[in-house]
C-alpha positions in Angstrom: -87.2 24.1 -46.2 -86.0 23.2 -49.5 -82.1 22.5 -50.0 -80.4 24.9 -52.1 -77.5 23.5 -54.3 -74.6 25.3 -54.0 -72.9 25.1 -57.4 -74.1 23.8 -61.3 -73.5 20.3 -61.5 -73.4 20.9 -65.2 -71.1 23.8 -65.7 -69.4 23.8 -61.9 -69.8 27.4 -61.5 -71.2 28.7 -58.1 -74.7 29.9 -58.6 -74.7 31.5 -54.7 -75.1 34.8 -56.3 -78.7 33.4 -57.5 -79.9 33.5 -53.8 -78.1 36.8 -53.2 -80.1 38.2 -56.6 -83.5 37.4 -54.1 -81.8 38.7 -50.6 -84.0 41.9 -50.1 -81.1 43.7 -48.0 -78.9 43.4 -51.1 -81.7 44.4 -53.8 -82.2 47.2 -51.7 -78.7 48.3 -51.0 -78.0 48.0 -54.7 -81.0 49.9 -56.3 -78.9 53.1 -56.5 -75.8 51.5 -57.4 -74.0 53.1 -54.8 -73.4 51.0 -51.4 -72.9 53.3 -48.6 -71.4 53.1 -45.0 -74.9 52.0 -43.4 -75.7 49.9 -46.3 -72.2 47.8 -45.7 -72.4 47.5 -42.0 -75.9 46.4 -42.0 -74.2 43.5 -44.5 -71.5 42.9 -42.3 -74.2 42.7 -39.0 -76.0 39.7 -41.2 -72.8 38.4 -41.8 -71.7 38.0 -38.2 -75.3 37.0 -36.8 -75.1 34.3 -39.7 -71.6 33.2 -38.8 -72.9 33.0 -35.0 -75.5 30.9 -35.9 -73.9 28.1 -37.6 -70.3 28.1 -36.0 -71.1 27.2 -32.3 -73.4 23.9 -34.1 -69.9 23.3 -35.2 -67.2 20.4 -34.9 -63.5 21.2 -35.4 -63.6 19.1 -38.6 -66.7 20.9 -40.0 -65.7 24.1 -38.9 -62.1 23.9 -40.9 -63.9 23.0 -43.4 -66.4 26.1 -44.1 -63.6 28.0 -43.1 -62.3 27.2 -46.3 -65.2 27.2 -47.9 -65.8 30.9 -46.4 -62.3 32.1 -47.1 -62.5 30.7 -51.1 -65.9 32.2 -51.6 -64.3 35.3 -50.5 -61.5 35.7 -52.6 -63.5 34.1 -55.8 -66.1 37.2 -54.9 -63.1 39.7 -54.8 -61.8 37.9 -58.2 -64.5 37.9 -60.0 -65.5 41.6 -59.2 -62.4 42.7 -60.0 -62.0 41.1 -63.5 -65.4 42.4 -64.5 -64.1 45.6 -63.6 -61.1 45.3 -65.2 -63.3 43.7 -68.7 -65.5 46.9 -68.5 -62.5 49.5 -68.4 -60.8 47.6 -71.9 -64.2 47.8 -73.2 -64.3 51.4 -71.8 -61.0 52.0 -73.6 -61.6 51.0 -76.9 -64.9 52.1 -77.2 -65.2 55.1 -75.4 -68.1 57.0 -75.3 -69.1 59.7 -77.9 -67.9 62.8 -76.8 -70.8 65.1 -75.8 -71.2 68.9 -76.3 
């Protein structure tokens, strides 16, 4: 299997999201624009399965590095989501949709 880069060498922006867009379970869950409890639990199970598949093979130093990576990536994703939501709210506040009758 070809190795997939984690970030763009030129922009230094994470490109993991490009892989997420290819993940069929994600695409299917996002199709209706709503993530329900079952979809979230299914993704949680996938995360735990992937973690278990990797964790046992790591020595302590590798485990510490990957733990930091997971924590930093989670923080980045939350911060990016909040930033995008704030931009959307700001755009809606300054460019309200026309009233319909």
